[in-house]
N, C-alpha and C positions, 0 to 999 in steps of 0.2 A: 642406340645400337649397343647390345651387350659387349663387354670386353672379351676378346678372344685370348685365352690363356693356353700357351703351348708348353707342354712338359718336355724339357730338353732330353730327358732319357728316352722319350718316344722317337726322337729324331736320330738316335744312334743307329748306325748301320744303314740308314736311308741314303740313296744316291741323290746328289744334287744335280738337277737337270737344267737349272736356270740360275744365273747370277750375273751381276753387273761386272763387265770386264774392266780391267785397269785402263783400257784405251778410251773409256768414257769418263768424263770429269764427274765430280760429285754434284754438280749443279742440276737442279730439277728441271726436266724438259718442260717447256712452256706450251707446246703445241696443243691445239684444240683436242678434246676427247674424241677418240676414234680416228684421228689423222694418222696416215701411214708413215709420216716422216720419222716419228719416234722409233717405230719398228725397224725401218730401213737403217737409221743411225746405229741401232744396236747390232743389227746383223753385220753391217759394214765393219764396225769396230771389233766385233767378235772375231771376224775373219782375220783382221790385222793382228789381233792378240794371239790367235791360235797359230798363225804363221810365224809369230815372233819377229814382226817387222815394224814394230811401233816406232823405233828410232830411225827407221829408213823410209818412212811414209810421209808424203806431203799431200794435203788436200787443198782444194781451191773451191771457195764458195762465193757466188755472186749475189745479186740483189733478189729479193723475194723471200718466201718463208725459209729458203735454204741459207739466207744470210746469217742465221744464228748458229749454223753448224759448228762454227769455230768456238762457240761457247761450250759445246758438249763433247767434241771429239778431242781426246787428249793426245794429239799428235801435232806436228807442225802444220799450221793452217795459213793460207794466204787469201785475203779478200780480193775480189775482182770487180770491175765495173759491170753494170748490167749487160749480160749477154756475152761477156768477154772471158768467161772462166776457162773455156777450152784453149783459148789463145794464151792465157797466162800459164795454164798447165803445160802447154807446149814449151814455153820459154824456160820454165823450171826444169822440165825433163831434159832439155838440150844443155842446160848449164850443169845439171846434176844428173847425168844419165844413169847412175847406179841407184837412184832413189825410186821408190814406188810412188807414182804420181796419179792422182785421180781428181776429177772435177765432180761437183755435186750440184745439179741444176734442175730447176723446175721447167714446165712447159712454156710458161710465159717468157722465161729467160732464154732457154735453149732454142725453142722453135719459133720465136718471134724476133726480138731484137738481136738475138745471137745466131740467127739462121746462117748467115754468111760464114762466121767463124766456125760454126759446127761443121758445115759442109766441107770447108777447105781443110780443116784439121783431119777429118775423116779421109778426104781424098789424098792427102799427103801421107796417110798411114802413120800418124804420130803414135809413138809407143806409150800410150797412156790409157787409162780407164775413164770413161765418161758414164756417170750414173745419172739417169734422166727420170725425174719424177713427173708422171703425167696424170694430173687430176682434172684435166679438161677445163681449167678455169684459172684466172689470176687470184690466188688464194689470199695473198697478203694485202692487196691494195683495194679491195672492195668487191671482188667477185665479178670482174669484167670478163667478157668473152676472150678466149685465147685461140690461137690457131688450131688447137686440138679440140675445141668445143664441138660437141655433136650437133648434127642438124636437128632443129626443133628444141634444143636445150636453151632454157631461159637463164639469162645472166643479167647483171645490172646494166650492161650496154646492149643486150638483146632481149628486152623484156617480153617480146612476143615470140621469142625463139629464133635460133640461127636459121637463116635461109641461104640457099645456094646463090640466089640472085644478088644478095647484098654482101655476103661474106665468103662465098665459095664453099668448098668441101673441107671437112676436117683434115688437117695435115698429118699424114702418116709418115713422119720424118724417119722413123726407125727403118721402115721398108726402103725408103729412099737411100739411106746411108748404107744399107746392106748391099746395094747394087754397086757401090764404089769399090775398086780393087784394093784400096788402102785399108778397108775394114777387115779384121781377121775373125772376130767373134761378135755376133750381134744377137741379142736375145731380148725377149719381153717377159717379165715376171710380174708377180703381185705379192701382197703380204696380208691378204684378208683371211687366210686360214693357216693353221700350223703347217700343213703340207706345202702350201705356197711359200711360206717363210723358208722352209728347208730347201726348196728349189732355188730360191733367190740366193741363199747362202752358197750353194754349189756353184751358181753362176759367177758370183763375185770371187770365190776362191779360184775358180778356173781362170778368170780374167787376170788376177794377180800372177798366177803361174805363167800365163802367156806373156805378160809384160816382162817377167824375168827372162823369158826365152827370146825377147825382142821380136815378137811376132807382128806387131802393128796395133792398130786401134781396137780396143774392146769397148763395146757399147751395150750397156745394160739399162733398158727401160723398165720402170716399175709403174704399172697401172695402179693408181691409188685413188683415194676418195678425198673429198673436202666437205665434211658434214656441215661446217659453218657456211661455206660458200654455196653449197647446194640446198641449204635450208632443210636439212634432214637430221634425224638421229643417226648415230654411228651404225646401228643395225640396218636402218633404212638405206643408208648410203652404200653399205656393202652389197645389199640386195640389188639396188639400182645399178651399181657398178657391174655386177655379174650379168644382169639382164640387158643393159644398154651399152656399156663400154666394151665388154669383152667381144661382142659380135663385130665391132669396128677395130678394136685393138686386142686381138686374141693372144693370150699368153702362150709362150713356147719359144724354142730356138728358131731364129730366122736365118742365120748364117753361121755355120759351124765349120771348123777345120776338116778338110778331107782326110 
């Protein structure tokens, strides 16, 4: 590949539209090519940076691909046991009520082993933000079927495809939580296009603002892909996500303040 030479004088007067915020560490992100985690990390920390709340923000990451978030987010981070991130975030918020607190969880964590903690945190209306990455599979541990896996979707533990008879229907936990009176703002977004990224950024910004106002639980689901687990290229995964996941998990606001 030929070396690309940039003339610095050509850059003068040009507007910078993308840069790494100080709220991200200098460590190179390890996620698989095309994975949505990297983009969500950047958007989340960009919002923290723009709101000027880096010193007042605490994140909680449990087990799964999200376990490495504390390497990349240049804020106070706390590890949690598998499925317990929302419970740990609750404890932090109650002890430090003036802090901005969020949990960052995958579907295998939040919607499986952490189902009970998630539902009760939402039902109590804890004043935190929960960021939920839904790629319909256990990404880190070998591509097993998750509660969010689609019907007919093949995984390492459903090689013939998920069936209702053996595994039930895909769990739409975001809609479930929206029904609880303790949730204040519930939305489902994605990061597969520039416009989708902008919409996610608005949702996260809104969630932190609501937390400052002590409104209750904000829940932001991000429908993402897992090219490695799905055995696809990043482009194929994004197309498959639009064609198959969005009909089951449609992006958009589910519960908004009146």
